[in-house]
Phi, psi and omega in degrees: 000311183296320181290327177297313179294326179296321180289321181292315187277334182072024181276136183302321183207144171234078197303307188289320181287315184293328182298322177296313181296319180297312180295326176300317179295320179297312181293322178300318179295318180296315180295323181295327184265327180217046189285188189301308184294312183294321178295315180298317178298321179294316179297316181296321177298319179295323178296316179296320178297316179297322178296315178297321178296324179289322174300316180297323179303311182289323181289330183264324187255313183248067189296326181294335180262357189306308184294314185282340182274348184295322182295309178295326177295315179299319180293321179301310184286333173294323177294320178297318178296316181299319179296317181292332179275002173107001181288141179276111176207158179276098186296319181299320179295321180294321179292321177296323178296326177299314180290330174299316180289329183286328187301310178301325179293315180293318183296324181278305190278335183250328182264321179232064186292342183274351179278151176287169186300144180285154174287164179298322179295320182291322177297319178294325176299316179295320179298318183293330184263358185300318184285344178272316182271346173051063183294338181262008178063214180280349185297315181288324187276315186253302187298325183260300186300309184295318179295319179296312183298313183292317181293321179289327177295317178297314181296317180295319179296320179296317178298317178297322180293319178296321179298318177297317179299318179298318180297317180295315181297316180297318181293317182285331181289335183256014180293140176260139182267155182288158178303326179298327179292318178299319179296316180298317179294322179299312179297320183297320187272318194254348180298322179294327178296317182296332180270003178085017178242067186297328184266002181272127180275151179298156178293154186298317182298317180295317180299315180298318179299317179295314182297316180296322178293318181288325187248022182300317182292331178282322180299333179294342179276354188303307184292311178298324179291321176298320177297321178297315180296319179296322177298318177296321180297328177280328186283317185300316178301327177295321180293328181267354184255234186292339180254031178295114185296328179293319179294317181296317180291328182293336181247010183297317179297325177294318179295321177297319178296319178298322178296317179295317179297321178298316179295320180295319180294333181254025182304312180300320179293323177295321179297324178293317181295319183281331179083024183290334180268004182235190185267000184291322180263155183292150175301140182296135178086353179273101188281355181289341176272117182282176182298317182297320177299317182296312181299318183295312187280328174297317180292326177296320178297320179297314181297317180298318180297317180294320179296316179296321178296316178297323179296315180297318179297319182295319181291324181287329182281309183220083186296337184258003184264171178254126180233152178243125182241151178216163179285138178303145181296147171085001184276326194229042181296136178074022185238120183298315180299320182292323180297321177295317181295320180293328182279348182271124177262126181266117182252135181247120180248000000 
C-alpha cells in the first residue's frame, strides 16, 4: 500500500509508513530463507547428529560403559529436543542431572573396573555427592553446561522471535481497509483524470493525508516493529558467534569425553573423598546400610578430606601462624557428627 501510494504521489519518502512496510519485507525474506520451520528442523537434525556421535564415543572408546550409558545419554538429548520444540523445562538442571547419572558409571567402570557392581543405595550416594566433589572439574559446570544452556537459549529465542514476526506479517498483510480509505484513494488517483490531467500527480500534502488515514493503524506498529528488528540484529550475531548451537553440539561428545578423562586422571583423589577405600562408606554390596547412612557417612568423609587438605595447605603456607578452619557449608545437613565438626575450630600454632 505504502509503495503504491509512493508511486502514485511521486513523493521522495514516506518515512513512518514505509519503514514498517520495508521491515516487513526484510523479515519476510529472512523467514523465507532461514525461517522458523527450517531453522527448527536444522537444529533438531544437529541434535540427532550429536546424539549419534556420543553413542559412537561410548561404543568405541568407553566400551565397558556403552550399555549402561545409553539411557542417560538418550535422556540428555531428549531433554535438548524437548527444549528446542518449545517445552518449558530447566535446561541447566537437566544437563546437571546427566552428569549426576554419569558419575557412578564412570567411577565404577573406568576408575574402579575390578570392583563388582555397586548397590542401588551406593549409586544414589554418588549421584547426591557429585556436585560437591566435582569429579569432572570445570568441564561439566562451565565448559559444557553453560555453553549448552546459552547456545540453546539463544537459538530458542530466535525461533520464538521468527514465529512472532511471521504472525505479525500475516496479520498486517491481510488487513482490510475502511470504506473511507477506498473513497480517498479513488479521489486521489482518478479525480485528475476526470479533469483531463491524466499525467498530473496529486499534490504531496493531499497524498500524505490519504496515506496516513489509510495506514494509521499500521503506522502505529512502526516503533515496536523497529525495536523487534533491532532485537533480531543483536540476537543473530550471538547465534553465529560464540553461542553458535551447531559448534557447541559438534564438540559435545568431545567435552563429555574430556570430563570422563578428567575423572579418570583424578581417580585416587576421588576415592579419598568418597571414602571407598576406608571405613567411612559402606562396604559395596552390603545392603544393611541404608541410603541415609550412606549419604551421611559419604559426606562426612568428604568433609574430613577437605578439612585435612585445608590443614595441610595452611601448615605449608604459614607453619608458625594461627589459622581457623571450618567445614564447607551444605556438606553435612542433619548429621550429628558434622554439627560437632562444624562447631570445632582447628587452630594451628
